[in-house]
DSSP file (Angstrom, degrees, kcal/mol; ACC not computed):
  #  RESIDUE AA STRUCTURE BP1 BP2  ACC     N-H-->O    O-->H-N    N-H-->O    O-->H-N    TCO  KAPPA ALPHA  PHI   PSI    X-CA   Y-CA   Z-CA
    1    1 A M     >        0   0    0      0, 0.0     4,-2.5     0, 0.0     5,-0.2   0.000 360.0 360.0 360.0 -35.2 -247.0  -56.2 -178.6
    2    2 A V  H  >  +     0   0    0      1,-0.2     4,-2.1     2,-0.2     5,-0.1   0.909 360.0  48.8 -63.3 -40.8 -244.0  -55.5 -180.9
    3    3 A R  H  > S+     0   0    0      2,-0.2     4,-1.8     1,-0.2    -1,-0.2   0.872 110.6  51.2 -67.2 -34.5 -246.3  -54.9 -183.8
    4    4 A A  H  > S+     0   0    0      2,-0.2     4,-2.0     1,-0.2    -2,-0.2   0.914 110.9  48.0 -65.4 -45.2 -248.5  -52.5 -181.7
    5    5 A L  H  X S+     0   0    0     -4,-2.5     4,-2.4     1,-0.2    -2,-0.2   0.845 109.3  54.6 -65.6 -34.2 -245.3  -50.6 -180.6
    6    6 A S  H  X S+     0   0    0     -4,-2.1     4,-2.4     2,-0.2    -1,-0.2   0.891 105.9  50.7 -67.8 -37.6 -244.2  -50.4 -184.2
    7    7 A V  H  X S+     0   0    0     -4,-1.8     4,-2.0     2,-0.2    -2,-0.2   0.915 112.7  47.6 -65.4 -42.8 -247.5  -48.9 -185.3
    8    8 A G  H  X S+     0   0    0     -4,-2.0     4,-2.1     2,-0.2    -2,-0.2   0.872 111.3  50.1 -62.3 -38.1 -247.1  -46.3 -182.5
    9    9 A A  H  X S+     0   0    0     -4,-2.4     4,-2.2     2,-0.2     6,-0.2   0.910 109.8  50.3 -69.7 -41.3 -243.6  -45.5 -183.4
   10   10 A L  H  X>S+     0   0    0     -4,-2.4     5,-2.6     1,-0.2     6,-1.0   0.888 110.8  51.0 -60.5 -38.8 -244.4  -45.0 -187.1
   11   11 A G  H ><5S+     0   0    0     -4,-2.0     3,-0.7     4,-0.2    -2,-0.2   0.900 109.4  48.7 -65.6 -41.8 -247.2  -42.7 -186.0
   12   12 A R  H 3<5S+     0   0    0     -4,-2.1    -2,-0.2     1,-0.2    -1,-0.2   0.855 111.6  50.5 -66.6 -35.1 -244.9  -40.6 -183.8
   13   13 A L  H 3<5S-     0   0    0     -4,-2.2    -1,-0.2    -5,-0.2    -2,-0.2   0.583 111.1-122.0 -79.4  -8.8 -242.4  -40.4 -186.6
   14   14 A G  T <<5S+     0   0    0     -3,-0.7    -3,-0.2    -4,-0.6    -2,-0.1   0.723  84.5 112.4  76.5  23.0 -245.0  -39.2 -189.0
   15   15 A S      < +     0   0    0     -5,-2.6     2,-0.5    -6,-0.2    -4,-0.2   0.333  33.6 123.2-109.4   5.9 -244.1  -42.3 -191.3
   16   16 A L        -     0   0    0     -6,-1.0     2,-0.2    -5,-0.1    -9,-0.0  -0.569  46.3-160.7 -73.3 117.3 -247.4  -44.2 -190.9
   17   17 A T     >  -     0   0    0     -2,-0.5     4,-2.4     1,-0.1     5,-0.1  -0.502  31.0-109.9 -92.4 167.0 -248.8  -44.8 -194.3
   18   18 A A  H  > S+     0   0    0      1,-0.2     4,-2.7     2,-0.2     5,-0.2   0.883 121.1  53.6 -59.0 -41.6 -252.4  -45.7 -195.2
   19   19 A A  H  > S+     0   0    0      2,-0.2     4,-2.1     1,-0.2    -1,-0.2   0.897 108.6  48.4 -61.3 -43.6 -251.2  -49.2 -196.1
   20   20 A D  H  > S+     0   0    0      2,-0.2     4,-2.3     1,-0.2    -2,-0.2   0.920 113.2  48.6 -58.1 -47.7 -249.5  -49.6 -192.8
   21   21 A L  H  X S+     0   0    0     -4,-2.4     4,-2.2     1,-0.2    -2,-0.2   0.898 110.2  49.6 -64.9 -44.3 -252.6  -48.5 -191.0
   22   22 A L  H  X S+     0   0    0     -4,-2.7     4,-1.1     2,-0.2    -1,-0.2   0.882 110.7  51.0 -62.9 -39.6 -254.9  -50.8 -193.0
   23   23 A A  H  < S+     0   0    0     -4,-2.1    -2,-0.2     1,-0.2     3,-0.2   0.912 111.7  47.0 -62.6 -43.3 -252.7  -53.7 -192.3
   24   24 A A  H >< S+     0   0    0     -4,-2.3     3,-1.1     1,-0.2    12,-0.2   0.829 106.5  57.6 -69.5 -32.2 -252.6  -53.0 -188.6
   25   25 A L  H 3< S+     0   0    0     -4,-2.2    -1,-0.2     1,-0.3    -2,-0.2   0.770 110.9  44.2 -67.8 -25.3 -256.4  -52.5 -188.5
   26   26 A G  T 3< S+     0   0    0     -4,-1.1    -1,-0.3    -3,-0.2    -2,-0.2   0.284  87.1 130.9 -99.1  10.6 -256.8  -56.0 -189.8
   27   27 A D    <   -     0   0    0     -3,-1.1     6,-0.1     1,-0.1    -3,-0.1  -0.195  64.3-125.9 -64.7 155.5 -254.2  -57.6 -187.6
   28   28 A E  S    S+     0   0    0      4,-0.0     2,-0.5     5,-0.0    -1,-0.1   0.752  89.6  79.5 -71.4 -24.3 -255.0  -60.8 -185.7
   29   29 A A  S >> S-     0   0    0      1,-0.1     4,-2.0    -5,-0.1     3,-0.6  -0.753  71.3-147.1 -95.2 127.6 -254.0  -59.2 -182.3
   30   30 A A  H 3> S+     0   0    0     -2,-0.5     4,-2.9     1,-0.2     5,-0.2   0.853  98.4  59.5 -56.4 -39.0 -256.5  -56.9 -180.6
   31   31 A V  H 3> S+     0   0    0      1,-0.2     4,-1.8     2,-0.2    -1,-0.2   0.857 107.0  47.3 -61.9 -33.4 -253.7  -54.8 -179.1
   32   32 A V  H <> S+     0   0    0     -3,-0.6     4,-2.4     2,-0.2    -1,-0.2   0.914 112.1  48.6 -72.7 -45.8 -252.4  -54.0 -182.6
   33   33 A R  H  X S+     0   0    0     -4,-2.0     4,-2.1     2,-0.2    -2,-0.2   0.895 111.9  50.0 -61.4 -41.0 -255.9  -53.2 -183.9
   34   34 A R  H  X S+     0   0    0     -4,-2.9     4,-2.2     2,-0.2    -1,-0.2   0.917 111.2  48.0 -63.3 -44.4 -256.5  -50.9 -180.9
   35   35 A R  H  X S+     0   0    0     -4,-1.8     4,-2.3    -5,-0.2    -2,-0.2   0.892 110.0  52.8 -66.9 -37.7 -253.2  -49.1 -181.4
   36   36 A A  H  X S+     0   0    0     -4,-2.4     4,-1.9   -12,-0.2    -1,-0.2   0.890 107.9  51.5 -64.4 -39.4 -254.0  -48.7 -185.1
   37   37 A C  H  X S+     0   0    0     -4,-2.1     4,-1.1     2,-0.2    -2,-0.2   0.923 110.1  50.1 -61.0 -43.5 -257.4  -47.1 -184.2
   38   38 A E  H  < S+     0   0    0     -4,-2.2     3,-0.5     1,-0.2     4,-0.3   0.918 113.7  43.3 -59.9 -45.2 -255.6  -44.7 -181.9
   39   39 A E  H >X S+     0   0    0     -4,-2.3     3,-1.2     1,-0.2     4,-0.7   0.779 103.8  66.8 -73.6 -26.6 -253.1  -43.7 -184.5
   40   40 A A  H 3< S+     0   0    0     -4,-1.9     3,-0.4     1,-0.3    -1,-0.2   0.819  87.1  69.7 -65.3 -30.3 -255.9  -43.5 -187.2
   41   41 A G  T 3< S+     0   0    0     -4,-1.1    -1,-0.3    -3,-0.5    -2,-0.2   0.782 120.3  16.8 -59.6 -27.0 -257.4  -40.5 -185.4
   42   42 A R  T <4 S+     0   0    0     -3,-1.2    -1,-0.2    -4,-0.3    -2,-0.2   0.258 114.6  93.6-127.7   9.6 -254.4  -38.5 -186.4
   43   43 A G  S  < S-     0   0    0     -4,-0.7    -3,-0.1    -3,-0.4   -26,-0.1   0.078  83.6 -33.9 -92.6-159.5 -253.0  -40.6 -189.1
   44   44 A P        -     0   0    0      0, 0.0    -1,-0.2     0, 0.0     2,-0.1  -0.222  61.0-129.8 -62.3 145.0 -253.3  -40.8 -192.9
   45   45 A S        +     0   0    0     -3,-0.1     2,-0.2     4,-0.1   -27,-0.1  -0.406  43.7 125.4 -90.3 170.8 -256.6  -39.9 -194.4
   46   46 A G     >  -     0   0    0     -2,-0.1     4,-2.1     1,-0.1     3,-0.2  -0.482  62.4-112.3 147.2 143.9 -258.6  -41.9 -196.9
   47   47 A E  H  > S+     0   0    0      1,-0.2     4,-2.5     2,-0.2     5,-0.2   0.817 115.9  58.1 -66.1 -31.5 -261.9  -43.4 -197.4
   48   48 A D  H  > S+     0   0    0      2,-0.2     4,-1.7     1,-0.2    -1,-0.2   0.853 106.4  49.2 -66.0 -35.5 -260.4  -47.0 -197.2
   49   49 A V  H  > S+     0   0    0      2,-0.2     4,-2.3     1,-0.2    -2,-0.2   0.934 111.0  50.0 -68.9 -45.3 -259.1  -46.1 -193.7
   50   50 A D  H  X S+     0   0    0     -4,-2.1     4,-2.4     1,-0.2    -2,-0.2   0.921 110.8  49.4 -55.7 -46.0 -262.5  -44.8 -192.7
   51   51 A E  H  X S+     0   0    0     -4,-2.5     4,-1.7     1,-0.2    -1,-0.2   0.843 109.8  50.8 -64.2 -32.6 -264.2  -47.9 -193.9
   52   52 A S  H  X S+     0   0    0     -4,-1.7     4,-1.2     2,-0.2    -1,-0.2   0.875 109.8  50.3 -73.0 -36.0 -261.8  -50.1 -192.1
   53   53 A L  H  X S+     0   0    0     -4,-2.3     4,-0.5     2,-0.2    -2,-0.2   0.894 107.1  54.2 -65.5 -39.2 -262.5  -48.2 -188.9
   54   54 A V  H >< S+     0   0    0     -4,-2.4     3,-1.3     1,-0.2     4,-0.2   0.907 106.5  52.7 -59.9 -39.8 -266.2  -48.5 -189.4
   55   55 A A  H >< S+     0   0    0     -4,-1.7     3,-1.4     1,-0.3    -1,-0.2   0.825 100.4  61.9 -66.6 -27.9 -265.6  -52.3 -189.6
   56   56 A R  H >< S+     0   0    0     -4,-1.2     3,-1.8     1,-0.3    -1,-0.3   0.622  82.6  78.7 -72.5 -11.1 -263.8  -52.2 -186.3
   57   57 A L  T << S+     0   0    0     -3,-1.3    -1,-0.3    -4,-0.5    -2,-0.2   0.686  96.1  49.0 -67.2 -15.5 -267.0  -51.0 -184.7
   58   58 A D  T <  S+     0   0    0     -3,-1.4    -1,-0.3    -4,-0.2    -2,-0.2   0.183  83.5 136.9-100.0  14.1 -267.9  -54.7 -184.8
   59   59 A D    <   -     0   0    0     -3,-1.8     6,-0.2     1,-0.1    -3,-0.1  -0.283  60.0-131.4 -62.7 145.7 -264.7  -55.9 -183.4
   60   60 A P  S    S+     0   0    0      0, 0.0    -1,-0.1     0, 0.0     3,-0.1   0.691  93.9  74.6 -69.6 -17.5 -265.0  -58.7 -180.7
   61   61 A D  S >> S-     0   0    0      1,-0.1     4,-1.6   -31,-0.0     3,-1.2  -0.868  74.4-152.8 -99.4 115.3 -262.7  -56.7 -178.4
   62   62 A P  H 3> S+     0   0    0      0, 0.0     4,-2.8     0, 0.0     5,-0.2   0.767  93.5  61.4 -57.8 -26.8 -264.6  -53.7 -176.9
   63   63 A L  H 3> S+     0   0    0      2,-0.2     4,-2.0     1,-0.2     5,-0.1   0.858 104.6  49.1 -69.1 -31.6 -261.4  -51.7 -176.4
   64   64 A V  H <> S+     0   0    0     -3,-1.2     4,-2.7     2,-0.2    -1,-0.2   0.933 111.2  48.9 -67.6 -46.7 -260.9  -51.8 -180.2
   65   65 A T  H  X S+     0   0    0     -4,-1.6     4,-2.5     1,-0.2    -2,-0.2   0.926 111.5  49.9 -58.4 -47.6 -264.5  -50.7 -180.8
   66   66 A E  H  X S+     0   0    0     -4,-2.8     4,-2.0     1,-0.2    -1,-0.2   0.926 112.8  46.2 -57.5 -46.4 -264.1  -47.9 -178.3
   67   67 A A  H  X S+     0   0    0     -4,-2.0     4,-2.3     1,-0.2    -1,-0.2   0.888 111.4  52.6 -66.7 -40.1 -260.9  -46.8 -180.0
   68   68 A A  H  X S+     0   0    0     -4,-2.7     4,-2.4     2,-0.2    -2,-0.2   0.923 109.2  48.9 -62.1 -44.4 -262.5  -47.1 -183.5
   69   69 A A  H  X S+     0   0    0     -4,-2.5     4,-1.8     1,-0.2    -2,-0.2   0.919 111.8  48.9 -62.2 -43.2 -265.4  -44.9 -182.5
   70   70 A A  H  X S+     0   0    0     -4,-2.0     4,-2.1    -5,-0.2    -1,-0.2   0.916 111.4  50.2 -62.7 -43.2 -263.1  -42.2 -181.0
   71   71 A A  H  X S+     0   0    0     -4,-2.3     4,-2.4     1,-0.2    -2,-0.2   0.903 106.5  54.7 -66.0 -40.0 -261.0  -42.2 -184.2
   72   72 A L  H  X>S+     0   0    0     -4,-2.4     5,-2.2     1,-0.2     4,-0.5   0.889 109.5  47.4 -62.7 -38.9 -264.0  -41.8 -186.4
   73   73 A G  H ><5S+     0   0    0     -4,-1.8     3,-0.5     1,-0.2    -1,-0.2   0.891 112.8  48.8 -66.6 -38.8 -265.0  -38.7 -184.5
   74   74 A E  H 3<5S+     0   0    0     -4,-2.1    -2,-0.2     1,-0.2    -1,-0.2   0.857 110.7  50.5 -67.5 -34.8 -261.5  -37.3 -184.7
   75   75 A R  H 3<5S-     0   0    0     -4,-2.4    -1,-0.2    -5,-0.2    -2,-0.2   0.552 108.5-124.3 -81.5  -8.5 -261.3  -38.0 -188.4
   76   76 A G  T <<5 +     0   0    0     -3,-0.5     2,-2.1    -4,-0.5    -3,-0.2   0.854  42.5 176.0  65.9  34.1 -264.6  -36.2 -189.0
   77   77 A A    > < +     0   0    0     -5,-2.2     3,-2.4     1,-0.2    -1,-0.2  -0.460   8.7 173.1 -76.9  75.8 -266.0  -39.3 -190.7
   78   78 A V  G >  S+     0   0    0     -2,-2.1     3,-2.1     1,-0.3     4,-0.2   0.824  71.9  68.0 -54.8 -35.4 -269.5  -38.2 -191.3
   79   79 A A  G 3  S+     0   0    0      1,-0.3     3,-0.3    -3,-0.2    -1,-0.3   0.641  92.9  61.8 -59.7 -13.4 -270.3  -41.3 -193.4
   80   80 A A  G <> S+     0   0    0     -3,-2.4     4,-2.9     1,-0.2     5,-0.3   0.432  72.0 101.1 -93.6   0.1 -270.0  -43.4 -190.1
   81   81 A V  H <> S+     0   0    0     -3,-2.1     4,-2.2     1,-0.2    -1,-0.2   0.883  80.6  50.0 -55.2 -42.5 -272.9  -41.6 -188.4
   82   82 A G  H  > S+     0   0    0     -3,-0.3     4,-1.4    -4,-0.2    -1,-0.2   0.913 114.0  43.3 -61.5 -45.5 -275.3  -44.4 -189.0
   83   83 A R  H  > S+     0   0    0     -4,-0.3     4,-1.9     2,-0.2    -2,-0.2   0.894 112.3  52.9 -69.7 -39.9 -273.0  -47.1 -187.7
   84   84 A L  H  X S+     0   0    0     -4,-2.9     4,-2.2     1,-0.2    -2,-0.2   0.878 107.0  53.3 -63.6 -36.8 -272.0  -45.0 -184.7
   85   85 A S  H  X S+     0   0    0     -4,-2.2     4,-2.0    -5,-0.3    -1,-0.2   0.863 105.8  53.9 -64.6 -34.8 -275.7  -44.5 -183.9
   86   86 A M  H  X S+     0   0    0     -4,-1.4     4,-1.8     2,-0.2     5,-0.2   0.900 107.0  51.0 -64.5 -43.1 -276.1  -48.3 -184.0
   87   87 A V  H  X S+     0   0    0     -4,-1.9     4,-2.1     1,-0.2    -2,-0.2   0.909 110.3  49.8 -62.0 -43.6 -273.3  -48.7 -181.5
   88   88 A V  H  < S+     0   0    0     -4,-2.2    -1,-0.2     1,-0.2    -2,-0.2   0.915 114.0  45.7 -58.4 -43.5 -275.0  -46.1 -179.2
   89   89 A A  H  < S+     0   0    0     -4,-2.0    -1,-0.2    -5,-0.1    -2,-0.2   0.736 131.9   6.4 -77.7 -23.4 -278.2  -47.9 -179.4
   90   90 A G  H  < S+     0   0    0     -4,-1.8    -3,-0.2    -5,-0.1    -2,-0.2   0.450  77.4 125.4-147.9   9.1 -277.2  -51.4 -178.9
   91   91 A H     <  -     0   0    0     -4,-2.1     6,-0.1    -5,-0.2    -4,-0.0  -0.572  52.2-140.2 -74.3 137.9 -273.5  -52.2 -178.0
   92   92 A P  S    S+     0   0    0      0, 0.0     2,-0.6     0, 0.0    -1,-0.1   0.704  82.4  76.9 -69.3 -20.8 -273.4  -54.3 -174.8
   93   93 A D    >>  -     0   0    0      1,-0.1     4,-1.9     2,-0.0     3,-0.6  -0.823  69.4-151.0 -99.4 124.2 -270.3  -52.4 -173.5
   94   94 A A  H 3> S+     0   0    0     -2,-0.6     4,-2.8     1,-0.2     5,-0.2   0.829  95.7  60.6 -61.4 -31.4 -271.0  -48.9 -172.0
   95   95 A R  H 3> S+     0   0    0      1,-0.2     4,-2.1     2,-0.2    -1,-0.2   0.896 105.5  47.3 -66.9 -34.9 -267.5  -47.7 -172.9
   96   96 A C  H <> S+     0   0    0     -3,-0.6     4,-2.3     2,-0.2    -1,-0.2   0.904 111.9  49.4 -68.4 -41.3 -268.2  -48.3 -176.5
   97   97 A R  H  X S+     0   0    0     -4,-1.9     4,-2.3     1,-0.2    -2,-0.2   0.917 111.8  49.8 -62.1 -41.4 -271.6  -46.6 -176.3
   98   98 A E  H  X S+     0   0    0     -4,-2.8     4,-2.0     2,-0.2    -2,-0.2   0.907 110.7  48.0 -64.5 -42.8 -269.9  -43.6 -174.6
   99   99 A A  H  X S+     0   0    0     -4,-2.1     4,-2.5     1,-0.2    -1,-0.2   0.885 111.3  51.9 -63.9 -39.7 -267.2  -43.3 -177.2
  100  100 A A  H  X S+     0   0    0     -4,-2.3     4,-2.2     2,-0.2    -2,-0.2   0.885 108.8  50.0 -64.6 -40.5 -269.8  -43.5 -180.0
  101  101 A V  H  X S+     0   0    0     -4,-2.3     4,-2.0     2,-0.2    -2,-0.2   0.908 110.8  50.1 -66.4 -40.0 -271.8  -40.7 -178.4
  102  102 A A  H  X S+     0   0    0     -4,-2.0     4,-2.5     1,-0.2    -2,-0.2   0.923 110.8  49.9 -61.5 -43.7 -268.6  -38.6 -178.1
  103  103 A A  H  X S+     0   0    0     -4,-2.5     4,-2.5     1,-0.2    -2,-0.2   0.891 108.8  51.0 -64.9 -38.9 -267.9  -39.2 -181.8
  104  104 A L  H  X S+     0   0    0     -4,-2.2     4,-2.7     1,-0.2     5,-0.4   0.880 110.6  50.6 -64.2 -36.6 -271.4  -38.3 -182.8
  105  105 A G  H  < S+     0   0    0     -4,-2.0    -2,-0.2     2,-0.2    -1,-0.2   0.893 109.4  50.2 -66.0 -41.2 -271.0  -35.1 -180.8
  106  106 A A  H  < S+     0   0    0     -4,-2.5    -2,-0.2     1,-0.2    -1,-0.2   0.894 113.8  45.5 -65.8 -36.7 -267.7  -34.3 -182.5
  107  107 A L  H  < S-     0   0    0     -4,-2.5    -2,-0.2    -5,-0.2    -1,-0.2   0.890  85.8-163.6 -73.0 -36.6 -269.3  -34.9 -185.9
  108  108 A G     <  +     0   0    0     -4,-2.7    -3,-0.1     1,-0.2    -4,-0.1   0.721  26.1 158.6  64.6  20.7 -272.3  -32.9 -185.1
  109  109 A H    >   -     0   0    0     -5,-0.4     3,-2.2     1,-0.1     4,-0.4  -0.609  48.2-128.2 -78.5 136.9 -274.3  -34.3 -188.0
  110  110 A P  G >  S+     0   0    0      0, 0.0     3,-1.3     0, 0.0     4,-0.4   0.791 105.9  66.8 -56.6 -28.9 -278.1  -34.0 -187.7
  111  111 A D  G 3  S+     0   0    0      1,-0.2     4,-0.3     2,-0.1     3,-0.2   0.694  98.8  53.2 -67.3 -15.6 -278.5  -37.7 -188.4
  112  112 A G  G <> S+     0   0    0     -3,-2.2     4,-2.1    -8,-0.1    -1,-0.2   0.511  84.3  86.7 -94.9  -5.7 -276.7  -38.5 -185.1
  113  113 A R  H <> S+     0   0    0     -3,-1.3     4,-2.8    -4,-0.4     5,-0.2   0.912  85.0  54.2 -61.3 -42.5 -279.0  -36.3 -182.8
  114  114 A A  H  > S+     0   0    0     -4,-0.4     4,-2.2     1,-0.2    -1,-0.2   0.900 109.7  48.2 -61.7 -41.4 -281.6  -39.0 -182.2
  115  115 A A  H  > S+     0   0    0     -4,-0.3     4,-1.6     2,-0.2    -1,-0.2   0.911 111.9  48.7 -64.3 -42.4 -278.9  -41.4 -181.0
  116  116 A V  H  < S+     0   0    0     -4,-2.1     4,-0.4     1,-0.2     3,-0.3   0.935 111.7  49.1 -66.4 -41.9 -277.4  -38.9 -178.7
  117  117 A L  H >< S+     0   0    0     -4,-2.8     3,-1.1     1,-0.2    -1,-0.2   0.874 109.3  53.3 -62.3 -35.4 -280.8  -38.0 -177.3
  118  118 A G  H >< S+     0   0    0     -4,-2.2     3,-1.4     1,-0.2    -1,-0.2   0.809  97.9  65.9 -65.8 -30.2 -281.5  -41.7 -176.8
  119  119 A A  G >< S+     0   0    0     -4,-1.6     3,-1.6    -3,-0.3    -1,-0.2   0.609  78.8  81.9 -71.8 -10.8 -278.2  -42.0 -174.8
  120  120 A L  G <  S+     0   0    0     -3,-1.1    -1,-0.3    -4,-0.4    -2,-0.1   0.499  89.0  55.6 -72.1  -2.7 -279.7  -39.8 -172.1
  121  121 A D  G <  S+     0   0    0     -3,-1.4    -1,-0.3     5,-0.0    -2,-0.2   0.253  94.9  90.8-106.5   8.4 -281.4  -42.9 -170.8
  122  122 A D  S <  S-     0   0    0     -3,-1.6    -3,-0.0     1,-0.2   -28,-0.0  -0.015  91.2 -52.6 -89.7-166.0 -278.2  -44.9 -170.4
  123  123 A R     >  -     0   0    0      1,-0.1     4,-2.5     4,-0.1     3,-0.4  -0.246  64.0 -96.9 -67.9 160.2 -275.7  -45.4 -167.6
  124  124 A P  H  > S+     0   0    0      0, 0.0     4,-2.6     0, 0.0     5,-0.2   0.864 122.2  50.9 -50.5 -47.0 -274.3  -42.2 -165.9
  125  125 A P  H  > S+     0   0    0      0, 0.0     4,-1.8     0, 0.0     5,-0.1   0.902 114.4  45.1 -61.4 -37.9 -271.0  -42.0 -167.9
  126  126 A V  H  > S+     0   0    0     -3,-0.4     4,-2.5     2,-0.2     5,-0.2   0.917 112.3  51.7 -70.9 -40.6 -273.0  -42.3 -171.2
  127  127 A R  H  X S+     0   0    0     -4,-2.5     4,-2.5     2,-0.2    -1,-0.2   0.912 109.9  49.4 -60.7 -43.8 -275.5  -39.8 -170.1
  128  128 A R  H  X S+     0   0    0     -4,-2.6     4,-1.6     1,-0.2    -1,-0.2   0.900 112.4  47.2 -59.9 -42.6 -272.8  -37.3 -169.1
  129  129 A R  H  X S+     0   0    0     -4,-1.8     4,-2.5    -5,-0.2    -1,-0.2   0.871 110.7  53.4 -68.6 -38.3 -271.1  -37.8 -172.5
  130  130 A A  H  X S+     0   0    0     -4,-2.5     4,-1.9     2,-0.2    -2,-0.2   0.913 106.7  51.4 -64.2 -43.6 -274.6  -37.4 -174.2
  131  131 A V  H  < S+     0   0    0     -4,-2.5     4,-0.3     1,-0.2    -1,-0.2   0.905 112.4  45.7 -61.7 -40.3 -275.2  -34.1 -172.5
  132  132 A V  H >< S+     0   0    0     -4,-1.6     3,-1.6     1,-0.2    -2,-0.2   0.906 110.2  54.7 -66.5 -41.7 -271.8  -32.7 -173.6
  133  133 A A  H >< S+     0   0    0     -4,-2.5     3,-2.1     1,-0.3    -2,-0.2   0.820  93.1  71.6 -63.5 -32.0 -272.4  -34.1 -177.2
  134  134 A L  G >< S+     0   0    0     -4,-1.9     3,-2.0     1,-0.3    -1,-0.3   0.699  77.8  79.4 -59.8 -19.0 -275.7  -32.1 -177.3
  135  135 A A  G <  S+     0   0    0     -3,-1.6    -1,-0.3    -4,-0.3    -2,-0.2   0.791  88.1  57.4 -53.6 -27.4 -273.6  -28.9 -177.6
  136  136 A A  G <  S+     0   0    0     -3,-2.1    -1,-0.3    -4,-0.2     2,-0.3   0.534 105.5  59.1 -85.6  -5.9 -273.2  -29.8 -181.3
  137  137 A F    <   -     0   0    0     -3,-2.0     2,-0.3    -4,-0.2   -28,-0.0  -0.767  60.7-163.9-123.5 166.8 -277.0  -29.9 -181.9
  138  138 A S        +     0   0    0     -2,-0.3     3,-0.1     4,-0.0     4,-0.1  -0.891  32.0  92.0-140.8 170.7 -279.9  -27.5 -181.7
  139  139 A G  S  > S-     0   0    0     -2,-0.3     4,-2.2     1,-0.1     3,-0.3  -0.464  79.5 -73.5 123.8 165.6 -283.7  -27.6 -181.7
  140  140 A P  H  > S+     0   0    0      0, 0.0     4,-2.3     0, 0.0     5,-0.1   0.816 126.6  55.1 -65.6 -30.1 -286.5  -27.8 -179.2
  141  141 A E  H  > S+     0   0    0      2,-0.2     4,-2.1     1,-0.2     5,-0.1   0.850 108.9  49.8 -70.1 -32.6 -285.9  -31.5 -178.4
  142  142 A V  H  > S+     0   0    0     -3,-0.3     4,-2.4     2,-0.2     5,-0.2   0.935 111.6  47.6 -68.3 -47.6 -282.3  -30.7 -177.5
  143  143 A E  H  X S+     0   0    0     -4,-2.2     4,-2.3     1,-0.2    -2,-0.2   0.918 113.2  48.6 -58.5 -45.3 -283.4  -27.8 -175.3
  144  144 A A  H  X S+     0   0    0     -4,-2.3     4,-2.5     1,-0.2    -1,-0.2   0.897 110.7  50.9 -63.4 -40.1 -286.0  -30.0 -173.6
  145  145 A A  H  X S+     0   0    0     -4,-2.1     4,-2.2     2,-0.2    -1,-0.2   0.911 110.2  49.2 -66.7 -40.1 -283.5  -32.8 -173.1
  146  146 A L  H  X S+     0   0    0     -4,-2.4     4,-0.8     2,-0.2    -1,-0.2   0.896 110.8  50.6 -67.0 -38.7 -281.0  -30.4 -171.5
  147  147 A Q  H >< S+     0   0    0     -4,-2.3     3,-1.0     1,-0.2     4,-0.3   0.942 111.0  48.6 -61.4 -46.0 -283.8  -29.1 -169.2
  148  148 A A  H >< S+     0   0    0     -4,-2.5     3,-1.6     1,-0.3    -2,-0.2   0.839 103.7  60.9 -61.4 -35.0 -284.7  -32.6 -168.2
  149  149 A A  H >< S+     0   0    0     -4,-2.2     3,-1.6     1,-0.3    -1,-0.3   0.713  86.9  74.9 -68.8 -17.7 -281.0  -33.4 -167.5
  150  150 A L  T << S+     0   0    0     -3,-1.0    -1,-0.3    -4,-0.8    -2,-0.2   0.745  99.7  45.0 -60.2 -24.7 -281.1  -30.6 -164.9
  151  151 A A  T <  S+     0   0    0     -3,-1.6    -1,-0.3    -4,-0.3    -2,-0.2   0.217  84.2 134.5-104.4  13.6 -283.0  -33.1 -162.7
  152  152 A D    <   -     0   0    0     -3,-1.6     6,-0.1     1,-0.1    -3,-0.0  -0.263  63.3-126.4 -63.4 150.4 -280.8  -36.2 -163.4
  153  153 A K  S    S+     0   0    0      4,-0.1     2,-0.6     5,-0.0    -1,-0.1   0.671  92.6  80.6 -75.2 -13.4 -279.8  -38.2 -160.4
  154  154 A D  S  > S-     0   0    0      1,-0.1     4,-2.0   -30,-0.0     3,-0.3  -0.826  72.6-149.5 -94.2 124.1 -276.1  -37.9 -161.4
  155  155 A W  H  > S+     0   0    0     -2,-0.6     4,-2.6     1,-0.2     5,-0.2   0.816  96.2  55.6 -65.3 -30.2 -274.6  -34.6 -160.3
  156  156 A Q  H  > S+     0   0    0      2,-0.2     4,-2.4     1,-0.2    -1,-0.2   0.889 106.6  50.4 -73.5 -35.2 -272.2  -34.5 -163.2
  157  157 A V  H  > S+     0   0    0     -3,-0.3     4,-2.1     2,-0.2    -2,-0.2   0.925 112.6  47.0 -63.1 -44.0 -275.0  -34.9 -165.7
  158  158 A R  H  X S+     0   0    0     -4,-2.0     4,-2.8     1,-0.2    -2,-0.2   0.922 112.2  50.0 -61.9 -45.2 -276.8  -32.0 -164.0
  159  159 A Q  H  X S+     0   0    0     -4,-2.6     4,-2.4     1,-0.2    -2,-0.2   0.903 110.1  49.5 -60.6 -42.3 -273.7  -29.9 -163.9
  160  160 A A  H  X S+     0   0    0     -4,-2.4     4,-2.0     2,-0.2    -1,-0.2   0.907 112.1  48.6 -64.3 -41.7 -273.0  -30.5 -167.6
  161  161 A A  H  X S+     0   0    0     -4,-2.1     4,-2.8     2,-0.2     5,-0.3   0.959 110.9  50.9 -64.6 -49.6 -276.6  -29.6 -168.5
  162  162 A E  H  X S+     0   0    0     -4,-2.8     4,-2.2     1,-0.2    -2,-0.2   0.912 109.2  50.4 -51.9 -46.7 -276.4  -26.4 -166.4
  163  163 A T  H  X S+     0   0    0     -4,-2.4     4,-1.8     1,-0.2    -1,-0.2   0.914 112.6  46.5 -61.7 -42.3 -273.1  -25.3 -168.1
  164  164 A L  H  < S+     0   0    0     -4,-2.0    -1,-0.2     1,-0.2    -2,-0.2   0.902 111.7  50.4 -70.3 -39.0 -274.5  -25.8 -171.6
  165  165 A L  H  < S+     0   0    0     -4,-2.8    -1,-0.2     1,-0.2    -2,-0.2   0.852 111.6  48.8 -68.5 -32.9 -277.8  -24.0 -170.7
  166  166 A E  H  <        0   0    0     -4,-2.2    -1,-0.2    -5,-0.3    -2,-0.2   0.871 360.0 360.0 -70.9 -35.5 -275.8  -21.0 -169.3
  167  167 A G     <        0   0    0     -4,-1.8    -1,-0.2    -5,-0.2    -2,-0.2   0.458 360.0 360.0 -86.0 360.0 -273.6  -20.8 -172.3
């Protein structure tokens, strides 16, 4: 816990270096890896940091995977689109799938569109996030998916689709 708090403190002070972040992303404690992922979203840039975050998408702790996906979206790590799409398609934890969908929406790269569209068949929280993520994409299949989402059994999915179609 002390190491996790230290990573957070360094981040708040603006003193977190890429080397610190890489060490924390590889820490043995999941709480430290998760905190490092959270800090990475606004922390030092670098391809090595992005690669380490992509590796955390396979973390045994789903909270670390969720935080890594969010950080990759915040960092604009377009190189991670393929791995994020794999998380959307097959991770056993819905929170991880939802975070990966959000990251793909934030990235808005065309290679992520199919995964976001596929997430419309997932659990309600993932479907809601997928509808919102579709705002970053265009095309007839996106329009058709939003129209179909108007009939979703979850009212929040319907509402999100309606808002996007109006705007």
